[in-house]
N, C-alpha and C positions, 0 to 999 in steps of 0.2 A: 579406483579412479584412474582412467587412462587418458584423460584430456591432456593436451600439451600447453605449456605456457605461451608458446608463440601463437596459439589459436585462441587464447583467452580474450573474450570480449565482455567487459563488465556490464554492458547493457543487454546482453543476450542470455536469456534464461537457460537455453540449451548448452551454451558454452560454459556458464557457471556450474551447471549440474555435472557436466562432463569432467570439469577440473576439480571440483570440491565436493561433489555428492551432496549429502544431506546438510553438511555445514553451510553450503551455499544458500539453502532454504533458511537456515537460522539467521545468517548475516543479512540476506536480502530482505526478509520480512522485518527484521529489526530496523534496518536503515529506512525502508520505505514507510514504516509506521511511526517513526519518531525523529528522523534527522531531516530537518526542514529543507536544507539546501541540497544535500546529497540524494535524499529520497526521491526527488523528482526524476532522477536520471537512472534509477535502478528498477528492474522488473519486479512486480509483485504478483499479479494475476498470471503474467507470462512466465513466472518461475514455478509457482506451486502447482498450477494446473498441469504443465508438462511433467513435473516431478511425479504426480500421481499416475500419469500415463506410463512413464518409464518404470515405475514400480511394478506395474502389471506386465510390461513388455519385455522385461528381463534385460539382457545384456546386449541387445542388437545395436544399441547406440553407443557402446563403450562405457555405459554406466551400469552400476549395480546398486540400485536404491532399494532400501527396505521400507515397507509401508509404515511400520510403527515409528521408525526413526524420522521419516519425513513428517508424519503427523505431529510428533513431539516437537521437532525443530520449528515447524510452522507455528505451532501454538505458543511456544516460549518466545520466539522472535517477535511475533506480532504483539503479544501482551507486554513484554518487557520494553520493546521499542516504543510503544504508545505511552507507557508510563514514564519513560525517560523524557519523551518529548513534552509531556504534560508538566513534569517537574521543572524542566528548563523554562517553559513558558511561564509557569507560576512564579519562579524565583528569579528569573533573569530576563524574561521576555520583555517586560515593560521598560526595563532599563535600556535594552537594546533599541526599542522603538523610540525612546526619548532621545537617544544619542544619534539616531540616523534620520536623514531626510529622504531616504530612498523611497520613492513613491510606490514602487512595486511591492515592497514589504508591507507598507501601510494598506495597500489595496488587498493583499492576501488576508490580512487581519480583518479588514472590513467585510470581505466576502465570507470569511469564516463566521463572523458575528451574525451576518444575515442568515447563514445556514443554520446556526443555533437558534436564532429567533424563529425561523420558519418551522422547524420541526420540534423545538424544545430539546434540552440537553440529552435526554435519554435516547430519543429516536434519532437525533442528529448524530450521536456518537456511533450508534449501531449501523444506521444506513450509510454513514460516511465511510465505513470500512469497505463497502462494496464499490466505491466510486474512486477511480484514479484521481490523483492530485488532492481531492478532499481527504482521502485516507492519510496523506502525508501531513496536511496542515491542521487537521482538526484537533490533534492532541496538543501541540504547543499553543494554538489559538484558545483552546478551552482553558489552558493554564493562565494565559494572559488575561482572559476575560473573567477569571475567578469562578469557574464552575467548581462546586464543592468537591473536594478530593474523594470523598466516599462515593458520591454520585458518579464521578468520572471513572473511578477504578472499577466499580461494579459493572457499569455498562460497556466499558472498553473491553473488559474480560469477556463479557457475553458476546459482543460484536466480533472480537478477535477470534474467539473459538468458532463461532458460526461461519465466519468468512474463511478462515484458514482450513478448517477441517472439511467444510463442504466442497471447496474447490479441489483439495487433494483427493477426496473420495470420488468426486465427479470424474476427475481425470483417471483415477484407478478403475472405476466402473467402465469408462469408455475404453481404456486400454485392454481390459479383460473381455469386453463384449464385442468389440469390432476388430476383426483380424487385421494385423499390420497397420493399425491406426497410427502407430508411432512413426511411420514413414510420411505421415501428413501432419506433422506437428505444427508447421507454420500456418496452414489454413485453420486448424483447430484453435490455435492461439489467437488468430485474427478474429474469429467469431467471438471468443471470450472478451477481447478488447473492445469490439464494437458494442457488445451487449452492456459492458460495464460503463461505457461512455454515454449511453442513452440518457441517464439522469442529468448529465451536464448540459444537454442541448438547450433546455429552456434558459439556463444561466448564460449561455454563450450568445443567445439572441437578444438578451436584455442589455441595454446600454448602462454602464456604471454611472452612479450619481456623480455630479461635478465635484471636483476637489475644492473645498472652501478656500484653501490656500493658493489656488491657482489664480493668476491675474486675469484669466479668461472666464472665471466663474462669475455668475451673477450678471 
């Protein structure tokens, strides 16, 4: 690891990889998969996809990542993070909701519930892994809404493995197949971000239902 502390940017996948190597993959995927507040501000796709590229590209970016280490850290971080988020939602999430009147938090839970209703728990958990923001909220929301532990655990493992391993391997394939592709990390990451945001577009165009507690509703 040759990155410097002064250059560290916690929202930049390249900066985290340069500073912490495969450990950044472990911490980043854990946080984005289960920490409801922090996870929104940390890179997921923009961390593990470049990590795969840099595994193939060698040390030109000041990083020396090993493919099997990145794959392992991505799998462990995504699975353990999602399970932690679910357990928090199951055992403490409802109490937090009851104690807060923060409308944004209640909106997040309501949208997560609609996501689960739309696809069913199994598909919602797996598909949600590939969608930014949904990936962060789906685990605690599933816990709050009482998705059975066995169902959640099985399908979050499936979704976590498919998401994390496919993106790392896609990056590795691209890094090994396209000469000097590591020089164009930003455009490559931008493409991944755009593609991952496409499933959210229908949700963004829909107006949220009125809040029954709002004096303007009804």
